[in-house]
C-alpha positions in Angstrom: 7.0 -5.9 4.2 3.6 -7.1 3.0 3.9 -10.1 0.6 1.1 -10.4 -1.9 0.8 -14.0 -3.1 -0.9 -14.0 -6.5 0.5 -10.6 -7.1 0.0 -10.9 -10.9 -3.7 -11.3 -10.6 -6.6 -8.8 -10.8 -6.8 -8.1 -7.0 -3.1 -8.7 -6.4 -2.0 -6.0 -8.8 -4.4 -3.4 -7.4 -3.3 -4.3 -3.9 0.4 -3.8 -4.8 -0.3 -0.5 -6.4 -2.0 0.7 -3.2 0.8 -0.7 -0.9 3.6 1.0 -2.9 7.0 0.4 -1.3 5.4 -1.6 1.5 4.4 -4.4 -0.9 6.1 -7.2 -2.7 4.3 -9.5 -5.1 5.0 -13.1 -5.9 3.2 -15.5 -8.3 3.8 -18.6 -10.4 6.4 -19.8 -11.1 8.3 -18.0 -8.3 5.9 -19.6 -5.7 3.5 -22.5 -6.0 1.2 -22.6 -2.9 0.4 -26.2 -3.5 4.1 -27.1 -2.9 5.1 -26.8 0.8 8.8 -26.5 0.0 8.1 -23.7 -2.5 6.1 -21.8 0.1 8.8 -22.4 2.7 11.6 -21.3 0.4 9.9 -18.0 -0.6 8.5 -17.0 2.9 11.7 -17.8 4.8 13.8 -16.0 2.3 11.7 -12.8 2.1 10.5 -12.8 5.8 7.4 -10.6 5.3 5.4 -9.3 8.3 2.1 -10.0 6.5 1.2 -12.5 3.8 -1.9 -11.7 1.7 -3.1 -14.7 -0.3 -4.8 -13.6 -3.5 -3.9 -16.8 -5.3 -7.0 -19.0 -6.0 -8.6 -21.4 -8.4 -11.7 -19.2 -9.3 -13.3 -21.0 -12.2 -16.5 -21.9 -10.4 -17.8 -24.4 -12.9 -14.4 -25.7 -13.6 -14.0 -26.6 -9.9 -16.9 -29.1 -10.3 -14.9 -31.2 -12.7 -11.5 -30.5 -11.1 -12.4 -30.9 -7.4 -8.9 -32.2 -6.5 -7.2 -29.2 -8.0 -9.7 -26.8 -6.4 -9.0 -28.3 -3.0 -5.2 -28.3 -3.5 -5.1 -24.6 -4.5 -8.0 -23.1 -2.4 -7.7 -25.4 0.6 -4.3 -27.1 1.1 -2.3 -24.2 -0.3 -3.7 -22.0 2.4 -2.7 -24.6 5.0 0.9 -24.4 3.7 0.9 -20.6 3.8 -0.6 -20.7 7.3 2.1 -23.1 8.6 5.1 -21.2 7.2 3.7 -17.7 8.0 3.2 -18.9 11.6 6.8 -20.2 11.7 8.2 -16.8 10.7 5.9 -14.8 12.9 3.8 -13.3 10.0 0.1 -12.5 9.8 -1.8 -14.4 7.1 -4.6 -12.6 5.2 -6.8 -15.0 3.3 -9.2 -13.7 0.6 -12.5 -15.7 0.6 -15.9 -15.5 -1.0 -19.7 -15.3 -0.6 -19.9 -18.8 -2.1 -19.3 -20.2 1.4 -23.0 -19.4 2.0 -26.0 -21.1 0.5 -27.9 -17.8 -0.2 -31.0 -18.9 1.6 -31.0 -16.4 4.5 -32.8 -13.7 2.6 -30.9 -11.0 4.3 -27.2 -9.8 4.1 -24.8 -12.4 5.5 -22.9 -11.7 8.7 -19.4 -12.9 9.5 -20.6 -15.4 12.0 -23.5 -16.9 10.0 -23.1 -20.6 9.4 -21.4 -21.4 6.1 -23.1 -23.9 3.9 -21.5 -24.0 0.4 -23.4 -25.3 -2.5 -20.5 -26.0 -4.9 -17.0 -27.5 -5.0 -15.6 -24.0 -5.3 -17.5 -22.9 -2.2 -16.3 -26.0 -0.3 -12.7 -25.4 -1.3 -12.8 -21.8 -0.2 -14.3 -22.7 3.1 -11.5 -25.3 3.6 -9.1 -22.4 3.0 -10.8 -20.3 5.7 -10.6 -23.2 8.2 -6.9 -23.9 7.2 -6.0 -20.3 7.8 -6.6 -21.0 11.5 -3.3 -23.0 11.5 -1.9 -19.5 12.0 -3.7 -17.9 15.0 -2.7 -14.5 13.6 -5.0 -14.6 10.6 -7.5 -12.5 8.9 -10.1 -13.8 6.5 -11.7 -11.2 4.1 -14.8 -12.4 2.2 -15.8 -10.6 -0.9 -17.8 -11.2 -4.1 -18.5 -10.3 -7.8 -15.0 -8.8 -8.4 -14.0 -6.8 -11.4 -10.8 -4.8 -12.0 -8.4 -3.4 -14.6 -6.0 -6.4 -14.6 -8.1 -9.5 -15.3 -11.0 -11.1 -17.1 -14.3 -10.0 -15.4 -18.0 -9.5 -15.9 -17.7 -5.8 -16.8 -15.3 -6.4 -19.6 -17.3 -9.4 -20.9 -20.5 -7.3 -21.0 -18.7 -4.4 -22.8 -17.3 -6.8 -25.4 -20.6 -8.6 -25.9 -22.4 -5.2 -26.1 -20.2 -4.2 -29.0 -21.2 -7.4 -30.8 -24.9 -7.6 -30.0 -27.8 -5.3 -29.4 -29.6 -7.6 -27.0 -28.2 -9.9 -24.3 -29.9 -12.3 -21.8 -28.5 -12.2 -18.3 -29.5 -13.9 -15.0 -31.8 -11.8 -12.9 -32.4 -14.0 -9.8 -28.9 -14.0 -8.3 -28.4 -11.0 -6.0 -25.0 -9.7 -4.8 -22.7 -6.6 -4.6 -20.5 -5.9 -7.6 -17.1 -5.0 -6.1 -14.2 -3.1 -7.7 -10.8 -4.6 -6.7 -9.4 -1.2 -5.9 -12.0 -0.8 -3.1 -11.4 -4.3 -1.9 -7.7 -3.6 -1.8 -8.4 -0.5 0.3 -10.5 -2.5 2.7 -7.8 -5.1 3.1 -5.1 -2.5 3.8 -7.3 -0.8 6.4 -7.7 -4.1 8.2 -4.0 -4.8 8.1 -3.1 -1.4 9.3 -5.4 -1.8 12.3 -4.0 -5.3 13.0 -7.5 -6.9 12.8 -8.0 -10.6 13.1 -10.8 -13.0 12.4 -13.4 -12.8 9.6 -14.6 -9.6 7.8 -16.7 -8.9 4.8 -15.7 -6.3 2.3 -17.8 -5.4 -0.8 -19.0 -2.2 -2.4 -22.3 -1.1 -0.7 -25.7 -1.8 -2.1 -26.8 -4.8 -4.2 -28.3 -5.8 -7.5 -28.7 -8.8 -9.8 -26.3 -9.8 -12.6 -29.0 -8.5 -14.9 -29.2 -5.1 -13.1 -25.4 -5.0 -13.1 -25.3 -5.5 -16.8 -27.9 -2.8 -17.4 -25.9 -0.4 -15.2 -22.7 -1.1 -17.2 -24.3 -0.2 -20.5 -26.0 2.9 -19.0 -22.8 4.2 -17.5 -20.9 3.4 -20.7 -23.5 5.1 -22.9 -24.3 1.9 -24.9 -27.8 1.1 -26.2 -28.0 -2.6 -25.4 -31.2 -4.4 -24.3 -30.7 -6.8 -21.4 -33.4 -9.5 -21.1 -33.9 -11.5 -17.9 -33.4 -15.3 -17.4 -33.4 -17.6 -14.4 -30.4 -19.5 -12.9 -32.4 -22.6 -13.6 -32.6 -21.7 -17.3 -28.8 -20.9 -17.4 -28.2 -24.5 -16.1 -24.5 -24.2 -15.2 -22.6 -27.1 -13.6 -22.1 -25.4 -10.2 -24.9 -24.3 -8.0 -24.8 -20.6 -7.1 -26.2 -18.9 -4.0 -29.2 -16.8 -5.0 -28.9 -14.1 -2.3 -25.4 -13.7 -1.0 -25.1 -10.0 -0.2 -22.4 -9.5 2.5 -22.9 -7.2 5.5 -19.9 -5.0 6.0 -20.9 -3.4 9.3 -18.1 -5.0 11.2 -15.5 -3.6 8.7 -16.8 -0.1 9.1 -17.1 -0.4 13.0 -13.5 -1.7 13.4 -11.6 0.3 10.8 -13.8 3.3 9.9 -13.6 2.2 6.2 -16.9 2.0 4.3 -16.7 0.9 0.7 -18.5 3.3 -1.7 -21.8 2.3 -3.4 -21.3 -0.2 -6.2 -22.7 2.0 -8.9 -20.4 4.9 -8.0 -17.4 2.4 -8.1 -18.5 1.2 -11.5 -18.7 4.7 -12.8 -15.2 5.5 -11.6 -13.8 2.2 -13.0 -15.2 3.0 -16.4 -13.6 6.5 -16.2 -10.2 5.1 -15.2 -10.5 2.4 -17.9 -11.3 5.1 -20.6 -8.3 7.2 -19.5 -5.9 4.2 -19.9 -7.1 3.3 -23.4 
């Protein structure tokens, strides 16, 4: 059995749909990963073969003013999952982020590039990666710019704002790869099924800016919304963001044969699925 911690979240729900009978989801209040006894009780009772941690504190700006909570959830919680999963002989899969990098490389980041987080969120997720090593049988999957049917995300925000306004201003100097949680889930399952260990990157292929992503959303949705550019400096958010944090997925393709589809193709499919479900 594959246990998905954070099974009620955007990625967790898509992962459970893909896993079918192989998967079991847990979330608050059934499990609290910041409580060792809670983790111990759930894992020793269910005895999964694989534990996938999709639970995280992902409010990037909120982490700046709540650093202790960020470290408890994104760092210490992973240590507790690693300790108990090791005790029961289970693999730990930890979902991480491009925010462990500073975005200064100017080329797609490889798995063994030196992490240098710019924010509390990035620091806390890097702590989680390091703590995953408490269980030698671990897999770290870094991803970025997630959207999906079961949670708040950039695509839904843009669609909502686009219905309210004819012109929006969106940052154009941060570059990454928009990633549909359905495709990330498929990548995670392919890594699990091939018993991979270590660090892997998994994002939809290609890259764009948040501004370019917004324009694509409106084009694919058939909405006439003008998207003006602005800089990260102008946006002036509490947490620093990496400006170029595209993740290279060559290792994923080489070791599993799985290559995530182009980001625009994934976006188009997401909008079709979304429309059918309305």
